[in-house]
ZADOLO-301534 format. One line per field, with one value per residue (C-alpha): residue number from 1; residue in three letters; chain; x, y, z. Coordinates in steps of 0.02 Angstrom, whole numbers, padded with zeros to 5 digits, always signed. Example, Ala and Ser with C-alpha at 12.3 -4.5 7.8 and 13.67 -1.06 7.14 Angstrom:
n <- (1; 2) $
res <- (ALA; SER) $
chain <- (A; A) $
xx <- (+00615; +00684) $
yy <- (-00225; -00053) $
zz <- (+00390; +00357) $
END
This chain:
n <- (1; 2; 3; 4; 5; 6; 7; 8; 9; 10; 11; 12; 13; 14; 15; 16; 17; 18; 19; 20; 21; 22; 23; 24; 25; 26; 27; 28; 29; 30; 31; 32; 33; 34; 35; 36; 37; 38; 39; 40; 41; 42; 43; 44; 45; 46; 47; 48; 49; 50; 51; 52; 53; 54; 55; 56; 57; 58; 59; 60; 61; 62; 63; 64; 65; 66; 67; 68; 69; 70; 71; 72; 73; 74; 75; 76; 77; 78; 79; 80; 81; 82; 83; 84; 85; 86; 87; 88; 89; 90; 91; 92; 93; 94; 95; 96; 97; 98; 99; 100; 101; 102; 103; 104; 105; 106; 107; 108; 109; 110; 111; 112; 113; 114; 115; 116; 117; 118; 119; 120; 121; 122; 123; 124; 125; 126; 127; 128; 129; 130; 131; 132; 133; 134; 135; 136; 137; 138; 139; 140; 141; 142; 143; 144; 145; 146; 147; 148; 149; 150; 151; 152; 153; 154; 155; 156; 157; 158; 159; 160; 161; 162; 163; 164; 165; 166; 167; 168; 169; 170; 171; 172; 173; 174; 175; 176; 177; 178; 179; 180; 181; 182; 183; 184; 185; 186; 187; 188; 189; 190; 191; 192; 193; 194; 195; 196; 197; 198; 199; 200; 201; 202; 203; 204; 205; 206; 207; 208; 209; 210; 211; 212; 213; 214; 215; 216; 217; 218; 219; 220; 221; 222; 223; 224; 225; 226; 227; 228; 229; 230; 231; 232; 233; 234; 235; 236; 237; 238; 239; 240; 241; 242; 243; 244; 245; 246; 247; 248; 249; 250; 251; 252; 253; 254; 255; 256; 257; 258; 259; 260; 261; 262; 263; 264; 265; 266; 267; 268; 269; 270; 271; 272; 273; 274; 275; 276; 277; 278; 279; 280; 281; 282; 283; 284; 285; 286; 287; 288; 289; 290; 291; 292; 293; 294; 295; 296; 297; 298; 299; 300; 301; 302; 303; 304; 305; 306; 307; 308; 309; 310; 311; 312; 313; 314; 315; 316; 317; 318; 319; 320; 321; 322; 323; 324; 325; 326; 327; 328; 329; 330; 331; 332; 333; 334; 335; 336; 337; 338; 339; 340; 341; 342; 343; 344; 345; 346; 347; 348; 349; 350; 351; 352; 353; 354; 355; 356; 357; 358; 359; 360; 361; 362; 363; 364; 365; 366; 367; 368; 369; 370; 371; 372; 373; 374; 375; 376; 377; 378; 379; 380; 381; 382; 383; 384; 385; 386; 387; 388; 389; 390; 391; 392; 393; 394; 395; 396; 397; 398; 399; 400; 401; 402; 403; 404; 405; 406; 407; 408; 409; 410) $
res <- (MET; LYS; ARG; THR; SER; PRO; ARG; VAL; ALA; GLY; LEU; LEU; VAL; VAL; LEU; VAL; LEU; GLY; VAL; VAL; SER; ALA; ALA; ARG; GLY; GLU; THR; ARG; THR; VAL; ALA; ARG; CYS; GLY; GLU; GLY; PHE; LEU; GLU; GLU; VAL; ASP; GLY; TYR; ARG; VAL; LEU; HIS; VAL; LYS; GLY; THR; PRO; TYR; GLU; MET; GLY; TYR; GLN; GLN; GLY; ALA; LEU; LEU; ARG; ASP; GLU; ILE; ARG; GLU; GLN; VAL; HIS; PHE; LEU; PHE; ASP; VAL; LYS; ALA; LYS; GLU; MET; THR; PHE; GLU; LEU; ALA; GLY; ILE; LYS; LEU; LEU; GLU; PRO; LYS; ARG; ALA; ILE; ARG; GLY; ILE; ALA; ALA; ARG; GLN; ARG; LYS; PHE; VAL; PRO; GLU; ARG; PHE; PHE; ASP; GLU; MET; ARG; GLY; ILE; ALA; ASP; GLY; ALA; GLY; MET; ASP; VAL; GLN; ASP; ILE; VAL; VAL; ALA; ASN; PHE; ILE; PRO; GLU; MET; PHE; HIS; CYS; SER; GLY; PHE; ALA; LEU; SER; GLY; SER; ALA; THR; LYS; ASP; GLY; THR; LEU; TYR; HIS; GLY; ARG; ILE; LEU; ASP; TYR; GLY; CYS; ASP; TRP; ARG; LEU; GLN; ASP; HIS; ALA; VAL; LEU; THR; VAL; ALA; GLU; PRO; LYS; GLY; ARG; ILE; PRO; PHE; VAL; ASN; VAL; THR; TYR; ALA; GLY; PHE; VAL; GLY; SER; VAL; THR; GLY; MET; ASN; ALA; GLU; ARG; ILE; SER; ILE; GLY; GLU; MET; GLY; GLY; ARG; GLY; LEU; GLY; HIS; TRP; ASP; GLY; VAL; PRO; MET; ALA; LEU; LEU; VAL; ARG; MET; ALA; LEU; GLU; GLU; ALA; ASP; SER; LEU; ASP; HIS; ALA; ILE; ALA; VAL; PHE; ARG; ASP; HIS; PRO; ARG; THR; CYS; GLU; TYR; TYR; TYR; VAL; LEU; ALA; ASP; GLY; GLU; THR; GLY; LYS; ALA; VAL; GLY; MET; GLU; GLY; SER; TRP; ASN; VAL; PHE; GLY; THR; ILE; ALA; MET; GLY; GLU; SER; HIS; PRO; LYS; LEU; PRO; VAL; ALA; ILE; LYS; ASP; ALA; VAL; VAL; LEU; SER; ALA; GLY; LYS; ARG; TYR; ASN; GLU; LEU; SER; ARG; ARG; VAL; LYS; GLU; GLY; ARG; GLY; THR; PHE; ASP; ALA; ASP; SER; ALA; ARG; HIS; LEU; MET; ASP; ARG; PRO; VAL; ALA; MET; ASN; SER; ASN; LEU; HIS; SER; VAL; LEU; PHE; GLU; THR; THR; THR; THR; ARG; PHE; TRP; VAL; ALA; ASN; ALA; SER; LYS; ASP; GLY; LYS; PRO; ALA; ALA; ASP; GLN; PRO; PHE; HIS; ALA; PHE; GLN; LEU; ARG; ASP; LEU; LEU; ALA; HIS; ARG; PRO; ASP; THR; THR; ALA; PRO; ALA; LEU; PRO; ALA; PRO; PRO; ALA; ASP; PRO; ARG; GLY; ALA; GLN; ALA; LYS; ALA; THR; THR; GLY; SER; ALA; ARG) $
chain <- (A; A; A; A; A; A; A; A; A; A; A; A; A; A; A; A; A; A; A; A; A; A; A; A; A; A; A; A; A; A; A; A; A; A; A; A; A; A; A; A; A; A; A; A; A; A; A; A; A; A; A; A; A; A; A; A; A; A; A; A; A; A; A; A; A; A; A; A; A; A; A; A; A; A; A; A; A; A; A; A; A; A; A; A; A; A; A; A; A; A; A; A; A; A; A; A; A; A; A; A; A; A; A; A; A; A; A; A; A; A; A; A; A; A; A; A; A; A; A; A; A; A; A; A; A; A; A; A; A; A; A; A; A; A; A; A; A; A; A; A; A; A; A; A; A; A; A; A; A; A; A; A; A; A; A; A; A; A; A; A; A; A; A; A; A; A; A; A; A; A; A; A; A; A; A; A; A; A; A; A; A; A; A; A; A; A; A; A; A; A; A; A; A; A; A; A; A; A; A; A; A; A; A; A; A; A; A; A; A; A; A; A; A; A; A; A; A; A; A; A; A; A; A; A; A; A; A; A; A; A; A; A; A; A; A; A; A; A; A; A; A; A; A; A; A; A; A; A; A; A; A; A; A; A; A; A; A; A; A; A; A; A; A; A; A; A; A; A; A; A; A; A; A; A; A; A; A; A; A; A; A; A; A; A; A; A; A; A; A; A; A; A; A; A; A; A; A; A; A; A; A; A; A; A; A; A; A; A; A; A; A; A; A; A; A; A; A; A; A; A; A; A; A; A; A; A; A; A; A; A; A; A; A; A; A; A; A; A; A; A; A; A; A; A; A; A; A; A; A; A; A; A; A; A; A; A; A; A; A; A; A; A; A; A; A; A; A; A; A; A; A; A; A; A; A; A; A; A; A; A; A; A; A; A; A; A; A; A; A; A; A; A; A; A; A; A; A; A; A; A; A; A; A; A; A; A; A; A; A; A) $
xx <- (+04998; +04966; +05011; +04921; +04997; +04945; +04903; +04968; +04870; +04976; +05131; +05182; +05352; +05452; +05611; +05741; +05806; +05898; +05856; +05805; +05740; +05575; +05565; +05413; +05323; +05263; +05081; +04922; +04769; +04612; +04470; +04414; +04252; +04244; +04388; +04428; +04527; +04602; +04771; +04884; +05058; +05166; +05010; +04959; +04783; +04798; +04619; +04623; +04480; +04446; +04315; +04177; +04123; +03988; +04080; +04242; +04125; +04033; +04203; +04252; +04090; +04104; +04280; +04289; +04105; +04147; +04281; +04161; +04005; +04098; +04185; +04022; +03939; +04086; +04092; +03911; +03837; +03983; +04101; +04007; +03885; +04027; +04036; +03954; +03971; +03963; +03957; +03945; +03898; +03759; +03753; +03716; +03617; +03687; +03845; +03750; +03614; +03714; +03840; +03690; +03643; +03812; +03828; +03666; +03717; +03850; +03799; +03760; +03964; +04007; +04022; +03903; +04031; +04071; +03897; +03897; +04060; +03962; +03795; +03919; +03997; +03814; +03752; +03926; +03904; +03737; +03711; +03611; +03690; +03648; +03765; +03900; +03875; +03873; +04026; +04116; +04095; +04162; +04342; +04227; +04224; +04385; +04536; +04727; +04896; +05036; +05187; +05302; +05468; +05579; +05734; +05935; +05925; +05955; +06115; +06047; +05904; +05762; +05586; +05508; +05346; +05313; +05120; +05076; +04891; +04840; +04660; +04667; +04698; +04539; +04410; +04494; +04528; +04677; +04590; +04522; +04657; +04692; +04790; +04673; +04745; +04631; +04615; +04470; +04388; +04443; +04556; +04721; +04769; +04818; +04848; +04752; +04819; +04646; +04520; +04377; +04222; +04307; +04310; +04389; +04574; +04681; +04842; +04889; +04989; +04944; +05031; +05088; +05201; +05096; +05071; +04949; +04953; +04798; +04789; +04646; +04643; +04473; +04329; +04188; +04019; +04075; +04014; +03957; +04086; +04178; +04220; +04404; +04441; +04341; +04433; +04615; +04530; +04498; +04661; +04722; +04635; +04642; +04804; +04937; +05076; +05089; +05002; +04855; +04848; +04842; +04710; +04586; +04593; +04603; +04446; +04331; +04212; +04315; +04249; +04327; +04505; +04634; +04824; +04892; +05074; +05068; +05226; +05273; +05398; +05435; +05500; +05550; +05447; +05331; +05203; +05132; +04944; +04820; +04646; +04509; +04350; +04396; +04574; +04692; +04881; +05046; +05219; +05358; +05523; +05628; +05512; +05466; +05333; +05311; +05222; +05340; +05494; +05640; +05669; +05783; +05841; +05754; +05624; +05452; +05413; +05239; +05183; +05144; +05221; +05353; +05314; +05375; +05533; +05563; +05538; +05647; +05785; +05789; +05794; +05917; +06041; +06017; +06015; +06110; +06124; +05946; +05880; +05724; +05773; +05814; +05679; +05550; +05639; +05578; +05404; +05456; +05382; +05355; +05348; +05202; +05076; +04977; +04840; +04966; +04844; +04955; +05128; +05189; +05341; +05302; +05472; +05376; +05523; +05511; +05314; +05381; +05322; +05320; +05148; +05138; +04989; +04935; +04925; +04772; +04792; +04791; +04976; +05029; +05099; +05257; +05292; +05258; +05349; +05345; +05277; +05382; +05277; +05281; +05120; +05212; +05234; +05048; +04970; +05057; +04994; +04868; +04756; +04776; +04642; +04624; +04579; +04390; +04285; +04128; +03984; +04038; +03977; +03789; +03736; +03728; +03515; +03548; +03652; +03819; +03910; +03851; +03907; +04094; +04196; +04104; +04215; +04215; +04114; +04245) $
yy <- (-01456; -01646; -01691; -01831; -01900; -01827; -01947; -01823; -01846; -01704; -01591; -01493; -01441; -01318; -01253; -01096; -01011; -00857; -00671; -00633; -00473; -00447; -00291; -00188; -00207; -00088; -00050; +00020; +00057; -00031; +00040; +00115; +00059; +00174; +00138; -00028; -00033; -00157; -00135; -00244; -00266; -00346; -00387; -00490; -00438; -00365; -00321; -00214; -00205; -00123; -00082; -00172; -00367; -00291; -00146; -00275; -00388; -00251; -00197; -00355; -00380; -00237; -00236; -00412; -00425; -00503; -00611; -00691; -00698; -00799; -00917; -00957; -00981; -01105; -01199; -01248; -01213; -01329; -01401; -01456; -01559; -01672; -01722; -01839; -01856; -01998; -02001; -02168; -02273; -02145; -02044; -01874; -01736; -01634; -01530; -01366; -01430; -01520; -01407; -01278; -01411; -01412; -01241; -01218; -01370; -01271; -01094; -01100; -01131; -00982; -00816; -00693; -00570; -00690; -00701; -00515; -00503; -00634; -00526; -00389; -00468; -00528; -00347; -00276; -00417; -00408; -00590; -00698; -00724; -00908; -00934; -00846; -00946; -01095; -01064; -01016; -01199; -01273; -01302; -01409; -01545; -01542; -01580; -01514; -01517; -01390; -01364; -01230; -01195; -01146; -01170; -01192; -01266; -01104; -00970; -00844; -00912; -00811; -00905; -00970; -01053; -01157; -01207; -01312; -01316; -01461; -01434; -01463; -01358; -01389; -01301; -01135; -01057; -01007; -00881; -00781; -00781; -00633; -00573; -00495; -00376; -00343; -00219; -00276; -00150; -00199; -00328; -00387; -00348; -00485; -00551; -00682; -00806; -00843; -00817; -00698; -00716; -00808; -00729; -00886; -00925; -01084; -00991; -00824; -00717; -00564; -00417; -00490; -00611; -00758; -00880; -01021; -01165; -01291; -01468; -01605; -01798; -01875; -01860; -01813; -01795; -01712; -01545; -01498; -01368; -01205; -01240; -01257; -01123; -01007; -01056; -01012; -00839; -00812; -00843; -00733; -00585; -00634; -00716; -00602; -00754; -00931; -00999; -00891; -00946; -01142; -01089; -01027; -01201; -01288; -01195; -01193; -01360; -01416; -01528; -01662; -01709; -01554; -01529; -01369; -01281; -01132; -01012; -00867; -00741; -00647; -00808; -00908; -01066; -01152; -01320; -01441; -01468; -01581; -01485; -01624; -01639; -01775; -01746; -01616; -01595; -01513; -01583; -01469; -01451; -01590; -01714; -01881; -02007; -02164; -02095; -01977; -02056; -01935; -01806; -01651; -01500; -01366; -01433; -01513; -01601; -01672; -01773; -01938; -02086; -02040; -01846; -01878; -01953; -01839; -01685; -01755; -01806; -01632; -01530; -01657; -01625; -01432; -01407; -01246; -01179; -01138; -00957; -00897; -00973; -01128; -01164; -01113; -01262; -01384; -01368; -01429; -01589; -01715; -01651; -01550; -01648; -01626; -01553; -01390; -01241; -01131; -01139; -00990; -00973; -00859; -00760; -00756; -00652; -00506; -00541; -00562; -00704; -00772; -00848; -00957; -00996; -01142; -01083; -01057; -01207; -01308; -01332; -01342; -01203; -01289; -01255; -01078; -00925; -00833; -00662; -00575; -00463; -00395; -00367; -00225; -00140; -00195; -00116; +00060; +00064; +00187; +00213; +00320; +00437; +00477; +00285; +00241; +00267; +00141; +00183; +00170; +00028; +00070; +00062; -00114; -00172; -00290; -00161; -00268; -00100; -00103; -00269; -00253; -00238; -00385; -00559; -00716; -00877; -00913) $
zz <- (-02575; -02601; -02771; -02868; -03026; -03197; -03334; -03473; -03644; -03751; -03717; -03570; -03522; -03422; -03428; -03398; -03565; -03621; -03679; -03859; -03899; -03981; -04086; -04107; -04268; -04376; -04314; -04417; -04325; -04420; -04319; -04144; -04060; -03878; -03785; -03883; -04053; -04176; -04247; -04355; -04295; -04434; -04524; -04367; -04291; -04102; -04037; -03884; -03775; -03611; -03481; -03409; -03474; -03582; -03649; -03697; -03785; -03891; -03939; -03988; -04081; -04171; -04222; -04283; -04330; -04511; -04431; -04306; -04404; -04548; -04405; -04321; -04472; -04531; -04369; -04359; -04549; -04618; -04508; -04360; -04506; -04521; -04367; -04212; -04046; -03937; -03740; -03643; -03804; -03833; -03998; -03965; -04060; -04187; -04094; -04098; -03998; -03882; -03844; -03798; -03683; -03597; -03601; -03508; -03385; -03337; -03335; -03120; -03105; -03225; -03164; -03249; -03296; -03446; -03508; -03506; -03619; -03730; -03751; -03795; -03939; -04007; -03977; -04061; -04211; -04218; -04187; -04076; -03903; -03910; -04057; -03972; -03815; -03895; -04011; -03831; -03760; -03908; -03803; -03682; -03840; -03909; -03795; -03851; -03807; -03745; -03658; -03553; -03504; -03345; -03244; -03252; -03425; -03499; -03529; -03409; -03305; -03404; -03388; -03527; -03556; -03708; -03789; -03912; -03969; -04059; -04090; -04285; -04428; -04526; -04423; -04503; -04327; -04397; -04521; -04388; -04268; -04154; -04006; -03867; -03764; -03619; -03492; -03387; -03277; -03079; -03134; -03202; -03390; -03502; -03673; -03753; -03889; -03959; -04117; -04162; -04050; -03905; -03714; -03627; -03651; -03693; -03700; -03622; -03501; -03396; -03336; -03160; -03269; -03241; -03403; -03432; -03567; -03565; -03623; -03615; -03595; -03573; -03457; -03574; -03486; -03335; -03369; -03192; -03157; -03242; -03410; -03443; -03566; -03425; -03272; -03371; -03427; -03236; -03173; -03301; -03255; -03054; -03002; -02956; -02899; -02956; -02787; -02836; -03002; -02950; -02818; -02961; -03021; -02860; -02769; -02916; -02967; -03131; -03282; -03389; -03382; -03411; -03383; -03375; -03354; -03252; -03254; -03137; -03216; -03059; -02955; -03098; -03048; -03147; -03121; -03217; -03153; -03153; -03150; -03173; -03124; -02972; -02971; -02927; -02906; -02963; -03018; -02983; -03090; -03051; -03010; -03102; -03105; -03165; -03315; -03331; -03282; -03350; -03211; -03248; -03136; -03156; -03291; -03298; -03450; -03466; -03621; -03691; -03788; -03915; -03895; -03720; -03753; -03904; -03800; -03659; -03766; -03841; -03670; -03602; -03748; -03746; -03568; -03520; -03702; -03717; -03785; -03865; -04029; -03980; -03856; -04004; -04090; -03960; -04029; -04190; -04273; -04217; -04041; -04131; -04219; -04387; -04296; -04231; -04234; -04142; -04045; -03920; -03814; -03677; -03597; -03453; -03352; -03467; -03533; -03722; -03833; -04010; -04103; -04246; -04322; -04445; -04617; -04711; -04826; -04665; -04636; -04441; -04353; -04321; -04499; -04510; -04439; -04286; -04239; -04104; -03962; -03792; -03677; -03583; -03752; -03823; -03664; -03694; -03895; -03916; -04073; -04214; -04189; -04372; -04388; -04426; -04270; -04243; -04123; -03958; -03844; -03767; -03581; -03556; -03557; -03419; -03311; -03330; -03286; -03115; -03103; -03168; -03011; -02942; -02882; -02981; -02913; -02795) $
END
């Protein structure tokens, strides 16, 4: 594949690290809805959804009804009123109307199943579907940072992929943090490190041991493509190899300026990737570029400015000694910014992962404890049949169930 030079505006790293066990936490089923259920694992909300797109959406809407309604209200009735958007020197409409226009423009590029899922969320939560759609297109406006890890820089060669999300702690997304464990009909199960009401992904791993983290750059205004968060979601539920995951991004029209790390736990390989609206390319482990001058064997390190220098220094100094604990410390400040919303380390080889979220008082995720999980374990969870049962999803009024196994827009 032809490689182009990524102009990176956040963090992405790849390296290989050792194994640390992630013990299963104490679980409690909160409620059930059809084949979906909500549980708490050591106090962390874990949402299980299963079935057709509409069914999965409805399960999320019903089980997270209060969280979704509260979050959408804060995003658009409180926070968005503090902001204005400007493109090409022109001040845009108020954010909700601006994002609604972007969503309408992008609709022809988006597989219909995602709109089916958003309708399900709206129906389950008793909300206007347009509010759910607009909320789901917010990532197109606000770009972030991330990193991943893989290579011989570890004790035993286990693949790790770390990721820092720097969206901003004042949006209160961390108040509604949730792990979504999805089993879409006819597609690959995956875990999405996300927030109530969202169907897209910026941080996730699938059961085929493909993990993905995203970071954004510039290029606002280039909307004619599949939104970044939905491209990530498509890769998670479709890709069974690193090459397949790369192809999802390469073969679809893209938007804005985005960079990714994709890691494959089966092969132990990972790449940094630029998938902007007009440029596509990858950078392999051990490679360098004038803007990314530090080449580290079995590592891909992508970042910017002082954070790149610090991250590279940490990787080089710890090379050959990393395990999961020391890998998580690569995400310590100042590599993570004050806007650090969540930090995640995937042990992609084993499907273990660790998640830290910003605190409710706005302190960054880098200052918070990690919660340990394993995707294989989460997929085996079953709800307590004595837990409250909400009404099951109704038949999709638009026939989404009949379309559930149709392909993406590839």
